[in-house]
N, C-alpha and C positions, 0 to 999 in steps of 0.2 A: 865134216869137211873139214873144221881147223885144223885137224892132225897132218892133214895133207900139203897145206900151205906154207912157204919159209916163212919160218919164225926168226927172230932179232933182228939186229938192226938190218933197214933196209934205205934203199936210195926211192928218191922221189920218184920214178919214174916204174921200180918196182913195186912202190907200193900203188900207183896207179894201176897197173898191172892186176895186182891180186883184187884188188877193188872191182875193176871189168871185169873180170873172173866170176868172183861172188854176185855180181851184178846179172850176167847172164845166165848163172844158174837158175837166181832167183827169177829170172822174166822167165824161161821155160818152165820151171816146176809151179811157177802161178796160171800160164796157160792152163797148163795139163790142171792142175787142181778143179780154174774155171772151168774147163771144159767135160768134168764130169758130172756136172750137176744138166748138162745139157743130153748127154750121150744116154741116157735112159728113159723108158716111157712113163708120163704121168702120172702113175699112179707110184712110182715109186720113189717121186721126186722125196718125200719125207726122209726116208730110208739113206736117200742118197746125201741129202744135208745135214744127218747125221755122221755120216762116213766121212765128208768134206768137215764137219768139225772135228774129227778127230785125229785127221790129218792136217789139220791149219797150222799142228806146233812145227810140224817138218818145214811149211814153208815161212814161217816166220823166223825160223832157224837160222837161214841166211841173211835175213835183216841183224839177228843179233849179232854174226858172226863178223859184219864188218863194224857193228858199233863196239866191238873187241879187238879191234886193229892198233894195232902201234904207230903213233904218228897220225889218224884222223883228224886233225882239227877244223875247226871253224871253218875254216877256209874253205880247206878239201872239202866239207860237207854242203858246203853252201854253193860251190859252183859246180863239181863232181856227183856226189853221190845224190844228196835229198833230188835234186831236178830230175834224174833219173827214176828214183825211186817213185815220185809221185807220176810221172809218166806213165808207167806202168800201171799204178792204181786207176788212175783216170780213163784211163783206154782199155782195162779188160771190164768195162762196164756193169761190175755184178756188186750189187747189197754186198753180201757176206763177207767178198773176197774186201773190197772198199772198207768197211767198217774195221775187221779186223786187221789188219794193214798196218790201216792209217793209226791204229791204236799200238800197235807194236813198235814202229817210227814211236810213237810220243813216249812210250816205258822205257825204249835198251840205249835210246841216246841223251848225252849230259843235257839238264837244263839250262846251260848257256847256251847251247846249240839252238835249242827250243829257242830263247829269247832274240836273239841272232836270224833267227829265219819264221818267225812268226807270220810275218806278212805272206809266205808264202805257203804254209800251211793252212791259213786260215781262206786264201783265197782256191787254194786247190778242193776245200770243202762244199763251196759253189757249185764244182762240176761232177760230184758225185750225183750216186742215182737215186732215186725219191725213197726207197727203201732201205735207206742207211741212219742208223740212228744216233741222228745229230748229237741230240744231249750227250751222249755217253762219249763220243767222242771228246765234245766241249769239257765236259768234265773234267777227262784224263788229262787234258791239259791243262787246265786254267787250276787243277789240283795240282801237281806238278809245279808251276810258278808260285802257287799261293804258300806252297811247305818249301818250296829257295829260298821267295824274299823273306818267310820268317825266322827263318833259321841261323841269318847275321844281320849286322845292319850294311855291310858291303855289299852283300846278295840283294837287301834292297834295294840300296841305292844304283847296284846293276839293273832290275828289272825298270828302277824309275826312269834311269839314263835311254834305254831303249824305247819310251814312250810306249810303253805296254798298254796300257790303256786306249790311248790314240789311236793304236792301231786296231784294236780290238774295236772302237767305236766305228771306226771306219770300214770293216770289212763288214763285221757278224751282221749286220741289218744288211747286206747282200745275198748272205748266206741264209736267214731267218727268211727274204722274201720268197728263194727258190723253194725253200721247206713248207712255210706255211701253207701250201694248199693239202699238202699230203701227211701231216703230223699233226698231234693235236697242240690245242695251247699251252696246255700243261708242261708239255717236254721244251717248246720251246722257253717258257717262263724259268724253268730250271735252268736253262743254258745262261740266261742272267743270274741267276743266282749263283753259279760259280762263276762268273767274273765275277760276283761283287767279293766273293771270298778273295782274289787277288786282289782288288782295290781298299778291303779292309788292311791286308796282311801289306801291301806294299806303298800304298798310298795314305795312312792312317791321318792326315791330314785334310787331303782333297774333299772336301764334302761336298763339291760341288762334282765330282765324279761320282758317289754316292747318289746324288741327284738325274743325272741323268740317266742312273741305271731305274730309279724309280718311273724315271719320263719313259723308258723303253719299256718298261710289263707294262705301263697303262697302254701304252701306242699299243704292244700286240694286241691288247683286247680291247681295244677302239678300232684299230684299221683292218674291221672284215673288206671281204674282195667290194671295190666299190664307195665302202665310207670314205670319211673325209675328217682331219685334221684340223683346228685353228690355232691360228696362233697368233700372241696377239703383239703390236709393236707400235709403241707411243697408241695413238688414236686409231692406229687402222687396224681391220682384222684381214689375216691374209689365211684364205684357206689352200691348202694342199691335198689331194689326195694321196692315199696307203702308198700307191706305186712310185709317188714321185717323193714321198719320205723316204723311200727305200731306195733312191734313187742317188749318184753321185758319190763323189770320195768323201765327202763328210757324213754320207749314210744321214741325213736331213739332222745333220748337230748345227749348219747354220742358221736353220728355224729355231732350235732351242736355243741357241747364244741369242739371239734377239730378243727372244720372249723372256728371258730370263733376265738380259739385262733389261727390259723394261718394267720387270717388277711382277709383271703375268703371269698366268698357268698355263704353259704351252698344252703341259696335259689335257685341258677341256677349253682351250679357245681364250684363255685368259679373262675368262667369266666364271660367276658362282654357279651357273646353269649346270645341271645333271642330267639334261634333257639327253643328250650326245652319249652317257653312260647308261650300261647295263647294269643292274646288282647283280653280283654273281650268289649264288646258294650258298648257304650258312654250311660252312664244311665242309665243302665241296673241293676236285683235288687242286684247280686252281688257287681258291681262297685260301688254300694250307700252303700252298706255295708261295704266296703272296704274306700269308702272316711268318715264314720262314724267312724272307725278304728283310722283313720290317725287323724281327727276333734279332737277328745278325746286325743290325744295323743297331740298334739299341745297346746292346749286347756289349758293342765295340765302343761306344760313343754313348759314355754316361754322361756327360755336360749337355744340360739342355740349350746351352749357347749351342753347341753344334748340332745341335735336332731342329732349332728355330731357323739354321741355314738350306734347309730341307723346303726348296719353295715347291718342290710338285708334292707334297706330303700330304695335302689334300687331295688333291686329284689322283692319288693313291691309293689311299683308303676310301675314296665316293664311289669304286668300284665294289668296294667289298660289302657285304649283310650287314645290316641295320645292328645285329646284335655283335658283330666281330666289331665294328667300329668302335665301339664304347667298350669294347674290350683292349683294342690299342690304343684309346684314348689312354683308358688306365694306368697301361704298360706305360706311353708316354712319361706320365708323372711316379711312377711307383717303381722305375727301375732309374730313378735318378741317385748316384752313390755321392752328389755334395750338395747341399744346397746353398747357396753361394749367389753374392746381389749381381746378377746378369743383365738382368730388363733395367735398360736406363732410357728408356723413351716409351710414350704411349703408344707407336705402331708396332714396336715389339712386343707388347704386352697385350694388344688388341691381335695381336697373330695367334699368341698363344691360347688365346682364350677360344680361339676358329678352333684353332687344334685339338683343343678338348672339349669343343662344345657338343659332340655325342654322347660325353657323359655329363655334364653337368645340365642336360634336356630334363625338364620336369619328368621327374618318376611317376607321376598319376598319371601321364596320359601315354604312356609306353608300358610294355608290357616287361615283363621283370626277367630279367636274362640274367647269368653269371657273368662277372664280371672275365675271369679266367678261361682263357682258349688253351684247349691242351697243349699247342703247341707255344704258348706262353707262361705255361707254368714255370718251367724252370728258373725264366726271370724275374717271378715272383719276391719281394721281400718283401719283409713285415711291416705292418705299418703300426702306427703307436696308435692306441686306443684313448678316446676322452679322457683325460687325468685333471680333477679336481683341483683347484688350486686355494691353497690359503689367503685370506685375505689379510691375516696377521703380517704375512712376509709376502704380498704380493707387492708392495709400492717398492721393498727394495728392489724387485725382482725390475721392476718397470726401470730402475734407474739404472742398471747393471747392462739394461740393453737384453734380458733374459725374458721367455714368457714360456707359460708350463702347455705354449699347443705347437713346443718347438718341433723340428726336422726327425725323423723317424728313428725310433731306438733300435737297437739292434735285435730287441727280445721281442719274438711278436706271437701273440697267439693263431690257433688254428681254428678257421669259423669252421670246419666240419667238426660236430662233437655229440655225442649219445646222446638220441633223444628227440633230437633236433630234425622236423622237416623241409625238406626241398624248398619248401617257399621260406622257411627262417632262414638257411641257410644263406640264399639268394638274397634275403633282405641285408643281412651283415656284410656280405661282398659288396653290395650296392652303399653302403653305409661307408666301406672305408674308402672306395671310391670318392666319396664326397669327402672324406678327411685330405685327400688326396689334393682334391682342389682346391681346400682350405690352405694348403702348406705352400700355393701360390704365393701369399705374401713373403715368405722367407727367401722369395727372387727376386724383390725389387731393391731397387738401388737407392739407399737412404742418404746419400750424399746432400743431397737438398731437399731441406724441408717441403717446400713448396710445390713441386712435382712428384713429391713421395704421395704430399696428401691429394694431388691429382689420383694417382696410383690407388689408392685407398678406395676415392669418387667411383672409379672405375671397378676396380673387383666387387663393390657394397653392389650395384647397380647387376653386373652382371651375375652375382649369386643371388641376387632378389629375381631376378629370370628364372633360374633354374626350378623355382617353386619353393615356397614357403615350406616344406616338409623337411629341405636339406637344407635351411641356413642355420637348423639347429646344430648341425658338423660346420658347415661350411664359415657361419661368420664367429665363432671365438677366436679363430686364431688374427682372424682382421677386429676383432674390439683388441684387443692387447697390441697388436700393433698400432692402432689409432691412440690409446693411451701413453703408448711409449712416446709415439710420434708428437703428443699433446704438451707431454713431460720435457722433452726434450726441446720441444720450438717453443716453450711458454706461451701457446696460443688458446684460447676459447674456441677458436673455429673449428679445431680435431677435434676439443671436448662436444662440441656441438652434434660433427658428425657422429661420432663414440656414440652418445646419446640416441640419437637415432637406430644405430646400427643393436641398440642395446635392447630396446622397443621392439623390435622384430622380433628378437628371439624370446621376450616373454612367454609367449601362447607356446612354446614348443619345447624349451629345455629351460624352466622357470626359476632350478631351482639354481642355474647356473648363471641365470641372467639380472637375479639378486646379489649374488654375490660382485658380479664385474659391477651393480649399481653403486657397489661398496671403494672396489678399487678406484671407480672416477670419483667419489666423494676423496678419496686420499689425494689421489693427481691435482683435483681440483685447491684443496689446500695448498699445496704445496706449488702451484703456478700462482692463485693470489690473484690480486685485483680482480679485473671483473667477474672472473673464474669462480669467485667464490658464492657465485649468487647460483651455482651449481650443487654446491656443500646441502644445502638443506633439502634443494628437490631430488636430490639423489636418492636420500635416505626415505625423505616420507616415498618414496616410489617404490625401493626397497619393501618398506610395511607393509604398502598396498600388496603387493606382491608375495607377500610373507600370509597377509589374513584373507587374499582371493582365489590363489593357485598352488600353495604348497598343502596339500591334505595331510601326510604323512607325522604322526604326532612329534617322534625322533628326530625328524629333520625340520619341524616348528621349531624344536628346542634348538635345535645347531644353528639356526640360522638367526634366531633372535637373539643366541647369544654373539653370531657377528656383528649384526647390528648393534649390539648391545656397547663392544667396545669399540668398533669406529666412531659410533657418534661421543665417547670419551675421548678419543684421539682427534676429533674436529669440534670437539665444540667452541673451542677458544675463536675459531673462524665462524659462530653465527652470533647474531644477536641475543642478547638475553632472554628475549618474549619468545622468539621462534626457539630457542633452545630449551625454557622451559616447559613450554608446550611437547616438542618433541621427546622429554623425559617422561612425561604426562601420558604422551599414546604406548611408550616399551612398557612402561608399568603396565598399563590398558592391555597391553597384546601378552604380557606376561600372565596375566591373570586371568587369559580365558583360553591358557592350554588347556590340552585335553585331560590331566592327570596329576592330582595332587603334588606329586614328586617334579614333577616338571616345571608347576605353578611357583611352587618353590623354590629350586634352583632358578629360574627364569627372576624371582624378587631377591634374589640374595645377588644375584649377580648385577641387576640395575639399582643396588646401592651406590656403586663405583659412578654413576650418573654422577651423584650428587655432591664427588669432590671434585672440582673441575678450578684448575689453574691453584690446588690448595687448600680453596674455603670451602666449608663444609657448610652444606644449607640446614639453617635449621629441623631437627627432629627428623628429617627426611629419611637417613638413614637407619634411625633407630624404628623408624616407626615400617618402613619395609622388613625388618627384622621379623620385629614382634609381629606383623602379618605373616611374615615366614614361617613361625615358629605354629603358630594357629593352625597352620593349615599341615603341618607333621601330626 
């Protein structure tokens, strides 16, 4: 038909007549197309539907012809073309025609036209028949807008200036209200997932928009027929029905705004109770969509401070199954791109602990589950394994502000290896999750020593609540941070707290606890004053750990060597009597090692103890050397 229309430059009147002719042709073709469905016996419905789909391209060609006419600008499209197209599509009252023709409009006209007429398109959707695939139409529209916004900053600014999200937030709830009884909740959730792509592309700095989408997703799962949604406003609790939520021009956004301002959780009545929330089945279709939504958010916003702005995150993950909550909590920490000090108050730290609470819960009272959800697998970043810290250089690292339990390294192990059982693999994955929890200490603001001390206390208390078995993985980074704080603050108060942490670590990781005692010994010597009382105590505790908890002979020799070198370095901070007794204890421990070779090595090392401040103790080094020779 296009070759029969006048080509080249044409006046406005000629263009309008041409458009009118094509629209009349489209109307006639569409009526005939729809009539084909009803002019046949019932037993031929499937065959006729197949035939109509084959003829659909011919009907849609009229819409494409209009889009290709020269001179069709936004004004002409908005005032003449789109109203007549939508009027015909709505009036035909046939789901197949409405779905196909609406998708044609979305695909053939420019993105700028859709931005300028977004409200008209969305309002027309609420008038469609119940058989229309709502998610397909909305996904086609949002995909166009998201690609348009991602092409250039100018396009992104055009989408923002048109207040695209505000239009969606005002119109989409009306559409959802009409179609909710006729389509699955999964399709409604996918519609909001499509909207999220537009938000992430056009509004990368608007976490409140992301938060609203999480709220809408929770509302879809909660707002069944006759159910109610509660929102908190200061000390009041207002109850609105699902119908009231979807009514009005703001689409329930007024209630959302009031609840967010009050700092409550509108998605769950501003309360922590989950009585009104129905937990989804693990790996169900609805849960998979929710996991996709939160995965897109994590992939786009890798800064933990941005994620903490999601006030409805807890209401969102509360509807997930228990294993998936732990997986999402793990990904909240694991996909962080940069560990920077962004937590500056106690409320923010407590909020983060609430977010990751499913992950730090005591593993002894829950079933073991793998942490990586199939849809979250692509976001998994490598986690650093526990690394041993050489005591000799540990103090230098503390002075420089570095610790051996630092942010994740780029090289990572794979948990799945040949010969491992499923239970062992799950245990390794859980350990990796606890290591991520331990790295929370790298997010704490260190500008104020007093506030950082309180942060460390909060972390220690929460880690202990998670179960003693987890302490072997969560405490080491916190101990290093506490020792670094004690050195920079020159405070024995922080040393006392670090000592309490190390005592808790003894049972589950004695090797690391022994090294921490030695690190603390050097830190106490550097602080001086009253902190020197910890020097003798920590070395004695290290010897006790060596004698009672370390059973491997090679590790015993390594640990005793570290104790000997540390005692030599800090000997000047102890009284002479205490130092003499400590040296005798070390010599005794060396004599009790399993093999003669180890005994000989330990006694030779112990000769260094009797050279303190350049003064040689009479005959002691010689006696130890002769005793070592006798062992050979």
